[in-house]
C-alpha positions, 0 to 999 in steps of 0.5 A: 937211802931215801931223803926223809928231810931238806932245807935250803937258802931257796926257801923263805922260812930258812932265809928270812932272818938273812942278810946272805944265803951263802955265809956261815948264817945261812948254813947253821940255819940250814943245818938248825932247819933240816933238822928239826925237818928229820926230828918231826919226821922220826929221823934222829939218826943220820948219815952226813954226807961231805960231797967231799967237801973239806970238814971246815967252814961253811960245811961245819956250821951246817953239821954243828947246828944240825947234832945241836938241833937234835941230830946224831952224826 
């Protein structure tokens, strides 16, 4: 596949109000940002590759935020 949207806590628009870049709050911000970029690019249906990580904690927060922002997994 091809990467059509990406987000990271290293981006200024994502990390602006974050106290930490490695907690659930940061994961939520990244999920929302990547979803907004994907929807802007016309993409709503995506595959979510957890890269072997369990679906809980920060991974779950990122996925939930992306869903709330309009992505369908």
